[in-house]
N, C-alpha and C positions, 0 to 999 in steps of 0.2 A: 504493500499499500504506499502511495506517495504521500508524504507529509504536506499539510496545508501550506506551510511556509516555503515549500519547494516549488509551488506551482507558479509558473511564469507565462506559459503559452497563451492563455486566454487573453492576456493583456495586449497581445499583437496578432491574434489569429485573424481577425478581420482586417483587410488592407487599410480601411479608414482609420484604424487605431495606430497604425505604425508611425505616422508623423508625430503623434502625440508623445512618442518616446524620445524623440530627438531633442537635444538641447536647443538647437536652432534650426530653422527652415531656410533653405537657400532661396533667395529672391534675386531679381535683377539689381536691386539696390545694393546688394553686397559685392558687386563686381566693379573692377576698375581694369580698363583695357590699356596695356602698354603698347605704344606705337613709336616707330622709328621715323624721324623726319630728316630726309636728305636735303642737302642744299641745292640739288638739281630740281628746281622748282616745278617743272612740268613732268617729272618722272614718277613711275611706279616700278620699283626694282625688286623682283622676287628674291627672297633670302633662301638659298638652297637647303641650308641645314635646319630651317624652321618651316615645315610644310604650311602653306597657305598664308605665310606672313611676308610682308614687303616693306621696303623703305618707301615712304610716301613724300612726294614733293608738295610744298605749300599750296601750289595752285590746284593740286588734285585732292586736297583734304576735304573740302566740302562735299564733293561727290562721293568720296570714300566713306565719310562719316554719316551722311544723311540717312541711308537705309538702316544703319545701326541705331541711330538716335530714334528713328521711327519705331524700332522694335523695343526701345526702352533703355538704351545705353545712357547711364547717368554720369560716368566719370572716365577720364582718360589720363594716362601718364605719358609725358613726352620725353623722348631721348633724341638729342640732336646728333646727326652724322655728318660732320663737315668734311669738306675736301681736305686732303693732306696738306695742301699748299698753305692753309691758314694756321696750321698747328705750330706751336712753339713750346719752349720749356715751361712756360707759365700759364698756359691755357687762356691766353689773352682773348681768343675768339668766343669763349663760352657765352658771354653776354653781349656779343656784337648785336646792335639793333637790327642789322641786316642779315643776321645769322638765322639758321633754321629754327631754333626754339622760340626766340622772341617773335619772329615772323608768324610761326604757327600759333602761338598764343593769341595773337591779335586776329588772325584769320578765323580761328575757331570761335573766339568770343564774338566776333562780328556775325558769323553764320548761325551759331547755337549759343545764345547768351546763357541759357540755363545749364549747359553742360559744364560740369566741374573739370577744371584743367589743373592737373598736378604736373609739376616739373621735377624730374630727377635732377639733383644738383651734385655734379662731380666734374672733375677736370680731365679724366682719363681719355675721353673722346677728343679732347682739344689739345693735349700735350704731345709733343713730338716723341717723348719717351714712353708714353702710354700709362704712366702711373697716375694715381688719383689726387696728387698734390704736387707741391713744389719740392725740389730735392736740394740737399746739401751737395758740395763738390764730390763727396764720397758716395753719392747716389742713395743715401738714406733720406728718409722723409723729414723735411723741415716742417714740423707740425704747426708752429706759430704762423709762419708765412702762408701755409696752406689754408689754415682757418680763416685768416684775413681775406684771402681771395674768394674762398667758398661763400663767406658771408656777403661779400659784394655781389657775387653772381646771384645768390638766392634773392637778395633785395631787389636786384634789377629785374628778375623774373616776376616778382611780385608787383613791381611798378608797371610792368608790361601788361598785367592783368591776370596773372596766375592766381588760382584760388588756394593752392597748396604747394608748398616746396618740400622736397624730400631728399635730404643729403645722404648719398650712398657711399661716400668716400671713406668713412670709418676713422676720421681724424679725431683725436682727443679734444673735447671741449667745443666742437663746432656747433652743437645745438645751442648752447648759451649765447655764442657770438651771433648766430643767425637770429635768434629770438630778440636779442638786444638791437640788432640791425632793423628788424621789422618794427620794433617799438620806436626807435629813433626816426624811422621813415613815416610813422603814422599809419602803419599798415597791419599792425598786430591784431586789430579788431576784426579784420576780414580775411587774413591769409593764415591758414593753419600750417603747422609744422609736423611733418611725419618723419619720425626717426627710423632710419635703417639701424635699429639698435643692435640686434643680434644677427649680424651679417657674417656668415662663416666663409672661410677660404675654401671654396668647394670646387670639385671637379665638374660641377653641373652648369658652369657658366660658358662653356665653349661656344655653343651656337650664338649666344648673345654677343660675345666679343667679335664673332664674325659679322654679325648684323650691324654692330655699332662701330666696327673698325677700331676697337679700343684695346687690343691686346698689348700687354707690356713688352717693350722692345728688349728688355733685359730683366733678369731676375723674376720675381713674382710678387704677389701682394700679401703674402703670409705674415709680413711684419706688422700689418695694420688691420687686415681682416682676421677674424677669430679662428683659432684652431678648431677643427670639426668636433673634437672630443671634449671641448672645454665648456661644459654646462655652467660651471661656476663663473667664468668670464662672461658668458652670455647673461647670466643673472645680474652681474655687476654692471654691465653695459646698459641693461634695461633700467635699473635703479638710477644710474647716472643720468640717462636721458630724461627721465621723468623729472628729476630735480632741476634739469637745465631748461625745462620749458616745453618739452615735446607734447603735442596735442594727440598724437597717434603713435603707437609703437609697432614696429614691424619686425618680423622674423623672416630671414631669407638664407637658404632655400626653405621650402615648405615641408614637403612630404618626409624628408629624412630627419626633420627636426620638430616633430610633433610634441616631444617632451618640452622643448624650449617654448613652443607656443603656449602650452599649458602653464609653464612657469611665468611667461609674460602676463597671462590673465590673472594669475595669483598675485604677482608682484604689483601689477597696476590694474586692479579690478575696476577702477572708475575710468579707464582710458579704453578707447577702441583699440583692438589688436588686429593688425594686418598680417597676412601671410602672402609672400610673393612666390607663386609657383613659377620657378625660373625656366629659362629656355631648355635646359637639359631635361628637366622633368617633362616639359611639353613634348620634346622630341622623342623621349623614351616611350611615352604613352602612344604617340603616333606610330612609331616603328613597331612596337609590340602588337598593336592592333593590326597593322599591315601584314604582319607575319602570322596572323591568325591566333595569337595567344589569348585575346579576349575581344569583346565588343567595345569599341572606342567610347561610345556614349555611356555605356554602363560603368566602365572604368573611371571615366572622368567624373561622373556624378558621384560615384563612391568616394573618389578622392576629395571632392568638394565637401562631402558630408563629414569626412574624417577631419578635415581642416577645421570645420566649424565645431565639431565635437571637441577638438583640442582646445578651442577657446577663441578663434578669430571671428571677427564680424565683418571684415573686409578681405576680399581675395583678389589679388592682382594676378591676372592670368591671361595668357594668349588664347585661351579657349573661350574668351568672352563672346565672340561672334556666334559660335555654335551654341553656347549656353543661352543666349538671348532667344534662339529658336527652341531649344529643348525645354526651357522653362515655360514656354507657352503651352 
């Protein structure tokens, strides 16, 4: 005889009951779509390592986004992909008013005023060496100079019309500097700050670096991105960014770091927690489905449910276009 306190099946036998057991239900409002903006204004350039994704020129953005907005797209994150000719050691082109990001902010806001525009803030796409900040002569990170420059870039994105700035560089202290910059510019009341708090030095970024043309020319980023096994450092980084004024906490990558997403929700229970399902996760799911390992839609929806179960309320994913259809 089964004991009464062992009985679970009845609570989810009927399909209508199963969503009641979830901590959160996936909606379109939980999605943010990362898009790559090329400085070739009239181009749409497919990215071979990321099925279905392209670099989009500013003049093609409205046509690209219009059907997605019509389906319920609420938020995008912009990554600039400049020509190599404008790159230098200091990332000077990152906030060029004629560069891809600022031009894209203005174009999107003109066409879709209600669409939230988030901007990734980093220097790796704009530096000749491909690292995320300024370097000392021995090629180690000059943290103080990097933070000053990143704060300038973030404030200039905000001035151009961005609703959210999201520094992904992993420099120490950059959240406080950016928050203070937004305050000084009179923008802190309308521009939120999303911290890539627990960003790990992962093998899963390869397709992104192809897409953004942002690979390091020498060395790697393991001296400033977190070691993959370092749960304690992840927790400390989350605590630090909350103290420094972050409005949203992010964990990146997502699927391999569900424990850290849960940590983030426990450490910052009153903050939204974001998970970035990165390019390698996206590509793995596509390639496994193409090989017949599983059904793509079923696997992606399960992945989304697991991210939400771990504690996130915002998911940054390249599957956003498909999810806008599937969630209908």
